[in-house]
GULUMKOL-425168 format. One record per atom (N, C-alpha, C): x, y, z; residue in one letter. Coordinates in steps of 0.1 Angstrom, whole numbers, m for minus. Layout:
! residues N
X_Y_Z_A
...
//
This chain:
! residues 74
1420_1294_383_M
1422_1288_371_M
1425_1273_373_M
1419_1265_365_S
1422_1250_366_S
1428_1246_353_S
1435_1234_353_L
1442_1229_342_L
1438_1214_340_L
1433_1210_329_L
1429_1196_326_L
1441_1190_319_L
1446_1179_324_V
1457_1172_317_V
1452_1158_313_V
1451_1156_300_R
1447_1143_295_R
1459_1135_292_R
1460_1123_297_R
1472_1115_296_R
1469_1102_289_R
1478_1097_281_T
1476_1084_274_T
1477_1073_284_T
1467_1064_284_H
1467_1052_293_H
1468_1055_307_H
1465_1067_312_K
1464_1070_326_K
1452_1079_328_K
1447_1080_341_P
1436_1088_344_P
1439_1103_340_P
1429_1110_337_T
1430_1125_334_T
1432_1132_348_T
1440_1142_348_L
1442_1150_360_L
1435_1164_358_L
1431_1169_369_L
1426_1183_370_L
1432_1190_381_L
1441_1199_377_L
1448_1208_387_L
1438_1219_390_L
1433_1220_402_T
1422_1230_405_T
1427_1242_413_T
1440_1244_414_G
1445_1256_421_G
1439_1258_435_G
1433_1270_437_D
1428_1273_450_D
1413_1271_451_D
1407_1264_442_L
1392_1262_442_L
1388_1254_454_L
1396_1246_460_A
1393_1238_472_A
1406_1236_479_A
1405_1233_492_Y
1416_1230_500_Y
1419_1215_501_Y
1409_1207_497_H
1410_1192_497_H
1400_1187_486_H
1404_1177_479_A
1396_1171_468_A
1383_1166_473_A
1382_1161_485_D
1370_1155_490_D
1359_1166_494_D
1363_1179_494_L
1354_1189_498_L
1345_1193_486_L
1350_1192_474_M
1342_1197_463_M
1329_1189_461_M
1330_1176_461_P
1317_1168_458_P
1307_1171_469_P
1312_1175_481_R
1302_1178_492_R
1297_1192_492_R
1302_1200_482_G
1297_1213_480_G
1303_1223_490_G
1314_1219_497_Q
1321_1229_506_Q
1330_1238_498_Q
1328_1250_500_L
1336_1260_493_L
1347_1266_502_L
1358_1271_496_P
1368_1277_505_P
1363_1290_511_P
1369_1294_521_G
1364_1306_528_G
1368_1319_522_G
1376_1319_511_V
1380_1332_505_V
1375_1332_490_V
1369_1343_487_G
1365_1345_473_G
1350_1348_472_G
1345_1350_460_R
1331_1353_458_R
1324_1340_457_R
1314_1338_466_R
1307_1326_468_R
1301_1321_455_R
1294_1330_448_R
1287_1326_436_R
1297_1321_426_R
1308_1328_424_Q
1318_1323_414_Q
1324_1310_418_Q
1327_1308_431_L
1333_1296_436_L
1323_1284_434_L
1310_1287_437_A
1300_1276_435_A
1299_1272_420_A
1299_1282_411_E
1298_1280_397_E
1310_1272_392_E
1322_1276_396_S
1334_1269_393_S
1334_1254_398_S
1330_1253_410_T
1329_1239_416_T
1319_1230_408_T
1308_1236_404_R
1299_1228_395_R
1305_1224_382_R
1313_1233_376_S
1320_1230_363_S
1330_1219_365_S
1337_1220_376_V
1347_1209_379_V
1340_1196_381_V
1330_1196_388_L
1322_1183_391_L
1316_1178_378_L
1312_1186_369_A
1307_1182_356_A
1319_1175_348_A
1331_1180_349_L
1342_1174_342_L
1345_1160_348_L
1342_1158_361_A
1344_1145_367_A
1334_1135_361_A
1323_1139_357_G
1313_1131_351_G
1317_1127_337_G
1324_1137_330_K
1328_1135_316_K
1341_1126_315_K
1349_1127_325_Y
1362_1119_325_Y
1362_1109_337_Y
1357_1097_335_P
1357_1087_346_P
1371_1085_351_P
1372_1084_364_G
1385_1083_370_G
1393_1095_372_G
1387_1107_369_L
1394_1120_370_L
1400_1121_383_L
1413_1125_384_V
1420_1128_396_V
1421_1143_398_V
1414_1148_408_M
1414_1162_411_M
1425_1165_421_M
1433_1175_418_L
1445_1179_425_L
1445_1194_429_L
1438_1197_440_P
1438_1211_445_P
1452_1214_450_P
1456_1227_448_A
1470_1231_451_A
1474_1229_466_A
1464_1231_475_H
1467_1231_489_H
1463_1218_496_H
1459_1208_488_D
1455_1195_494_D
1467_1187_498_D
1469_1184_511_P
1481_1177_515_P
1482_1162_510_P
1470_1157_504_T
1471_1144_498_T
1473_1144_483_T
1474_1155_477_A
1475_1156_462_A
1487_1149_457_A
1499_1151_463_A
1511_1144_457_A
1510_1129_458_A
1505_1124_469_R
1503_1109_470_R
1493_1104_460_R
1482_1111_458_R
1472_1107_448_R
1477_1108_434_R
1486_1118_431_L
1492_1119_418_L
1501_1108_415_L
1509_1104_425_L
1518_1092_423_L
1511_1079_421_L
1499_1078_428_A
1491_1066_427_A
1483_1065_414_A
1482_1076_407_S
1473_1076_395_S
1481_1072_382_S
//
């Protein structure tokens, strides 16, 4: 499950849960090692489509060690 958070005067956030282990992996098409590959690929495509819809979108996967720093910077 992912959660889109639209904020006033700040970039939109997307909390992507376990979809990826690092935000940089999704645009490269790298999927996590656990789960149904087809569903993971479909969800990744949906998330990347949101990135096109919301310029400046900040993706925050749950296990990404850089997520907190990127959240504070956004």
